[in-house]
N, C-alpha and C positions, 0 to 999 in steps of 0.2 A: 823469477825465483818462485819456488814452490811455497805458497803462502803459509802452510802450517810450520814451515821451518825458518821463516823469516825472523821471528823473534830469537830463535836459538842463535841464528847466524849473527844478528845484531850484538847479542850478548858476548859471543866469542870474539867478534872483532873488537869489542870495547876493552877486552882484557889487555891486549898489547899489540904492537905491530907485527910480532912473530905469528900470532894467531891470524891476524888479518892477511898477511902475506901467504900463510898456508891455505887459507880459504880461497884466495885469489888463484893460487896454483892448482888446487884440487878442483875448484869449480863448485857450482851449486849442488845442493843435495837433490838427488834424483829419486829418492825413495818415494813410492806411491802406496796408497792403501789399496787393498783388495776390496773393491765395492761389492763384490758378491757375498761378502761376510759382514754380518752385522757387528757392531762393537762388542756385544756380549759374547758372541762366539769367538771373536779375536782374543778377548780377555781370557776366556776358558782355554783356549789352545795355548796361549802364552804361558799360563800357569802350568798346564799339563806338561809342557816341554822344558820348563825352567830347570836348569841344572841336571837334566836327564839325558840319557841316550835316546836316540830316535825310536829305538825299539821299545823302550820303557814308556816313552810319551804315547806311542801308538796304542800300547796295551791300555794305559790309563783312559785315553780318549775313547777307545772302543767300549770300555766298561761304562763310561758316562753316557755314550750314545745308546748302548743296549738298555741301560736303565731309564734314561729320560727321553729317549727318542731323538731323532735328528732335527 
């Protein structure tokens, strides 16, 4: 099991048998973090793209990078 998601899996399994069976059927979470990005950059990117089109997120991120550097 991917350690960061173990607590979430345990919580969902404890809700009821339907959740537990669904997790068994789907399998463990395979999401991984991108280690080349530090947590602050990941947060900024998440905020920039939240509820926006990719084009709008790109424009916002470009402005931030131009203003603050990479």
